[in-house]
N, C-alpha and C positions, 0 to 999 in steps of 0.2 A: 553470500550471494553477494561476490561481486558484479554489478551489471553496468560499467562506470566506462567499460575501456583506456580506464586512465593504468590501468594495471598489467602484466604480465598474462592472465588467461582474462577469460569472460566469462562467465556461469553461462556455461550451454542450458540453466535452467531458465536463465533469463529471458529467453525470447517467447519461451509458455508458459509466462505474468503478464504480458502484453495483450491490449485490450480487445477484449474477446466475451461474448453472450451468456461463458457457464463463468463466466472468472477467471482469479488468475490459474491454472490448469498443472496441473502439477511438481505449482510449489507452497511448499502442507509442510506446517511445525507440526506433529504427532506428538512430541510428547517434553516436561514440566524441561527438559535436561539444554535440553536446545536453545533456553531462555536464558538469556537478554536475547532472541536472535535480531541480527544488524545482513540487512542490505543498502547493497547504495542504490545509485541512479542511475542511469543512463546523465552523460555527459553530452551537451550537446543534441539531446535528443532527436529532432526532428520536427515533422507531422507527420504520427500515423495514423493512415484514410480506416482506419477498423479504430479509434476512438471517433472519428466525427461517423463515419458509421450506426456508433451507437446511442451519439446524439447529439440530440436534436437543440439549442439550446440558446440563449441569446453570449454568453462565449463560449469558444470551440475547447476543447480537450486537444490539447495535441499532441503530447505523449501519454501513455495511461501502465502501471506495472504493478502490482501486488504480490500480493503472501497470503493462502490463506492459514486458519491456528486451527486443530480439533484438539485440544486438548480439555481433556475431564474440569469441571467447577473445580476449582477451589475457595474453599468456607473463609470472606473473607478480605477476597482483593476480583483486579481486575485488572486486565491489560487495557497498557500505555504501548501510542503508538505516536512518535516525535520524528517531524523534518521539519527544513530546512528551507523557509521562501526561493525561490514561485513555486515549488511542491505540492500539494491542497494530500489531506489525507480526506478522503471516503473511507470511512466503516457502517459495515450492512452485517445482518445477519441473515440471509435470503441467500438462494440458491447462484441467485444471478449479483452479481456484481456490476454498484455506480462507477460510471471513468465519467459522467457530466462535470461541470460540474460547475456550480450556482451561486449565489447568497448564502450557501445555508452551509458546504464547503469549506472545513475548519482551512488555515493555515497550522502547520506547525504542530500539532496538539490531538487526537483526539485517541477518545476511551470506549471501553466495549467485552463489558462480562465475559467469562471464561463459563468458556461448558457452550458444546455444540456447533455448529460452523459461523465461522466468524472469518472477516476479508478485512484484512489490510486495504483501502487500494488506493494506487497514489500515484496521484495530476496532475499536471501543468499544462496555461497558455504558452509556453514559453514555448520554444521550439529550440532556444541554445540558449536552457537552462544549464547551471551551471551541477554537475553531482553533488548530490546529500548524498546523508548516512540517513539510512530509516533506525530506527529500533523502534524493541518491539518486546513491553519485557513486564512482567507482574507488578502492582504496585496495593498494596491497601486501600481497598473500599473508603471512604467512594470514588475514592483517587481526584486528584488533581491536576490541572492544567496551565502556563506547558508543564 
């Protein structure tokens, strides 16, 4: 999924992946064969007012995007998502995704156990953030960052 606007075609799924209460709507990895999954963040994304409506904290989220992963548990493995700054990764296994930035929002890398609902949400407080690739892959447990 390319949301950067730097290639010929922006994926129509990009709009469905932005800040919304129900999380990345319609952007889902459902098969093991789709891993590693790579998506590209927008280039100079600007400010999405929906992110501000969802988050009220000391750091304002300018833009957020994400992907849900619904893959059955693979014993002995975890999912690892990586991205470059100024983008950050939030990981949640709840029905509502977290597009808010706080001190606990890690840069670069996040790990999650496979199985059930997992959302990797990539956020930035920089409206002029460069485009970055986000890579989601299966790695041996317990995994490590970066």
